[in-house]
N, C-alpha and C positions, 0 to 999 in steps of 0.2 A: 481432317484426320488423315494420317499416313499409314502405309503398310496394310491397306485394306485389300489390295489385290492378292496378296499372299494368303489372306483368309479365304478369299473366293476360291482360289485354285488348290487349297488344301484338299488332299484326296478324300479325307473323311467327310468334308463338306460336300464334295461331288457325289459320294456314295449316299449321303443323307438326302441330297437333292433328287437323286434318281428314285429313292424310295418315295419321296413326296409326289413324284409323277405317276406312281403306280397305285395310288389310293382309289378305292371304289371300283367301279366297272371299267375304268380306263385301262387297267392292265390286261384286259381281254381283247383289246383292239389289235388288229393285225400288225400294225406298225410296232406296237409295244412288245408283242410276242416275238417278232423277228429280232428286235433289239435285245431282248432278254436272252435269246438263244446264244448270243456272243456278248453277254453283258460286260464281263471284265475287259475284253478287248475294246469294246465301244467306249467304256468309261475311261480307259487309259488313253485312247485316241483323243477324247475330249480334253483330258488333263494335259496332254502334250501340246495340243493346239493353244490352249490357254497359257501354258507355261512359256511357249515360244512366241506368244502374242501374234499367232497367225490365224486365230479364230475369226470366222466371218459368219454373220447371221444368214441362214438359208431362207428359202421361199416359204411363204405362209399358206396355210390351207384356209380358203375363204368360203364362208357359208352364211346363210341367213337364219336368224331366230325370230320367232313371232310372239313370244311371251317375255315380259309384259307388253312389249311393242316390237314392231319390225325393226331389226337392226342387222347390219353386216358385221360378222365376227371374223377376225383374222387370227387364226390359231397357229402357233409355231409347231414344227415337227419335233419329235422326241429328243433329238440331239440338242436343239435350241432350248427346249423346255428344261433340260437338265442344267444348262448354263444359267438360265433365267432364275431357276430356284436357288442356285448357288449364289447368284447376285442378290436375290431377295432376302436370303438369310442374313447377309451382312447389312443390307439396307435397313432391315427390320430392327436389328439390335442397335444400330447407330441412331435411328430417328425415334426410337421408343421413348426416351426421356424428353424429347422436344415437343411431341404432339400434345395438345391440350387434352384434359380429361373428359371433355364433352364432345370429342370427335370419335365416332364409334365404328367407322368403316375400316376393315382390314387391319385391325389392331387386336392384340390379345386382350381378352376380357371385354371386347366390344360386341358388335352385332346389332341387328335391328330391334331385338327385344329390349336391350338396354337403352337404345335410343328412344324407343316408345315410352318406356318407364320414365326417362328423364323429362320428356316433353309433358307427360301427364303430371309429373311432380311440379314442374314449373307452372303449369296452368292452375293447379290446385293452390299453390302458394300465392300466386298473384290474385286469384279470386278471393282467397281467405283474407289477404292483407288489405286489398283495395276494393273489394266488393264486386269488381268486374275487371276486365282487361282486354288486351288486343294481341293478335298473333300476326307476325310478319313471316310469311312463308316464301322462301326464295328458291329458285331453281335455275341453274346455269344452262343456257341454250346449247344443245349438242356438245356437252362438256368434253368427252373424250376426243371427239373429232375437231374440237376448236382449240385445244391446247397449243400454245405457241412454243415450239421446240427450243427456240433461242432463249426465251425467258426461262424455260425449264432448266436448261443447261446452266444458266447464270445462277439460278437458285441452288442447284446442286453444288456449285463451286463455292458457295458461302460456307458450306460445312465440310466438303471433301477436298483434300489437298493431294491425294495420291493420284498422280497423272495417269498411271496405267489403269487404275479403276475407272477414272473419268473417261478414258478413251474407250473402255469396254461399254460403259453406260451410253456414251455417244453413239456407238455402233448400234446398240439395241434401239435407241430412240430414232435414229435416222433410217432404220430398217423398215419403218412403218410404210405400208402400201397405201396409206390413206391420202397421199398427196403432200402438199407443202406444209400442212398443219395436221395436228392430231397424233394420237398414239393408238395402237391396235387394242380392241376390246379383249382379245383372247390372251394377251400376255399377262402372266402373273406380275411382272415388273410394272405393267401399266397401272395396276392398282396402287403400287408403291409411289410411282411418279405422280399419279393423280392426287394422292393424299399429301405428298410433299408440296405439290403445286398450290393446293388450297390451304395448306397450313399457313401460308403467307396471309391469307384472309383471316384465318382463325386468330393469328397473333395480332393483327390490326384491330379486330373486333374486341378481343379480350384486353389487350394491353393499352391501345390508344383510345378506342371508343368506350371502354369499360362496361361492355354489355354483360350483365349478370346471367340472364336466362337465355343461353345460347346453345343450340344443339346442331351438330352437323353429321350427316351420314352421306359420304361421298359428296355429291354436288347439291344435295337437298338440305337446306338450312332453315331452321325454325327458331324464331326469337319471340319471346313472350314479354310484354311490357304492360304497365298500368294504363297508359294513355295512347290514343290514336296518333296524336301529334308526335310523340316520341318514336313510334314505329315509322312514321313518314320521314322523319329526320334520318333515322338509321338507314332506311331504304335508299335515300338520296346519297348518303355517304358511302354505303357499300357498293352501290352501282358505280360511283366515281372510282373507287379503288379497283374494282374488277376491270373496268375499262382502261384506266391509266396505267395500272401496275401489272395486270395479268392478261390484258388484251382479251377479255371475256365479256359477255353480255348475259343478262337474265332473259328468260323466256316469258311467254304469256301466262304461265302458271304462277308467276310471282304476284302476290296480292296481300292485302291487309284486311283482316276481318275480326269480329269480336270472338272471344273465347267461347261464348255460348253456342256458336255455330259448329264447333268441333273441328278437329284438324285431321285432314285426310293425308296420311303420310306413313312411310315405312311399312306398308302392307296392312295398315289398320285405319279405322276411323276412330279418333281419340276424343273423348270428352273427359271432363273432370271426374265424372261418376263411373264411367265404364269405357270399355273398348270393344269394337266389333271388327270382324273381318271385312275388308273392302268389298264393295259390290262386284268389282272387276274380278277379284279372286274367287268370289262365290259363284259367279256365272261360269268361269272357266272350269271350276271343279264339277259343276253340274253337267257340263258338256263332256268332260273327261270320264266321269264315272259311268255315264250313259253309254259312251263309246266302248269302254272297257267291258262293261257287262254284256254288251252285244257280242263282243269278241269271245267272251267266256261261253256264251250259249252256242256260238259257232265252233267251239273247240279250238280257237286260235290263240287263247290266252289262259294261263293257269290262275286259279283263285289266289294262290299265295303271292303272285306278282301284282295282282290288283290290290291286295291288302297292304303290301309293301309300299306301293305307290300312294295309296290313300293315307297311310299312316304318316307319311312325310308331311302331307297337307294338314292332317289333324294335329300334328305336333305344333304347327304354326297356329292353328285355330284355338288350341287349348290355352294359349297365352291371352285370350280375349274372353268376353262374356257371350260366346256364340253357341252354347249348348243346344238351345232350342232350334237354332238354325241348322246345326249339324244333324240333329234328330230328323228334321224335315227332309234334308237333302238325301240322307242315307236310309230313309224308312223303307224303301223298296228293295234294299240290299241287305238282308239279314246276316250275311257273312261279314259285314263290316261292324266292328265293335267300337262304339263311340268313346266309351270310357272303360278303362281297365285298371286293375290295382296299381297304384303308384302314379297314375296319370289322370288328373281330373281338370276340368275347365276352371281357369282362373288360377290354379296352383298345380305345380308339378312336384310331387313328393318323390324323394329317392331314399331307398333304404340305406342306412349307413353301414 
């Protein structure tokens, strides 16, 4: 596709991209407040640099996160975030019709809850039709840190023909502080690049291998089949494709097991009959509410802030059959409301 660069540098797109950087609590950060004080001037400067093709990616802010596991995040500064959101808007529209319908990460109408529902549906269908079945669960080893940038650039050039847009994408890809391989976890464009990268695997599995019951959320892939031998064959073929075509490998979490064992994925433990919150998430919430309640008693935290933090987790838990679990966790904290009108476990109702 051509003339994509002009869509990126369109001033309305840059303004929209800036608004996307200001969602939630991010707008209260010092860097964002200072940027907003001279918002128009800063946005015009970004537009000029892009228009004159003199834009260069700045340094990243690096820090560690510990949930769900310890990882190093490289986050761009506000100027670079605006550019990346502008790039993201164009990439999103261009690749939307290309992605398969059972890839649920970073796409409109996707998300973990849709992925979980799809996996459970596949498990139920296979068990209903064949009496039993098997699950192939695959996980790419250190996915974001292992992406081969040269291969990523080749994949992008299959679809994109605008050399100025490709040059901008190359700058963002090569700005990664992760070394010779990989892309930064903190970039919004990294989610796009990761999806585009593994779309090659999606197309191979759906078009060439003709796998019917296939679900992917980022680098977590779940395939449900009637027979163990079928799962073993798919595993061998997919591992070959990952290694030869994408220069990736699976990790030790990759395994084959019967449907009756349940699937631990996307934040839930999934069976054909029900879903539960994962043990890891449950333990983390227990630790968190205990610490927040201690801060409340010490006068270091407000009750409304605790309720807001807990409601986010409860929103996740309400998509499972975890009512009794939540009652047990929050029994000591009467200010936490487990269910309220319009939000019940297993079903979330909205007033029209």
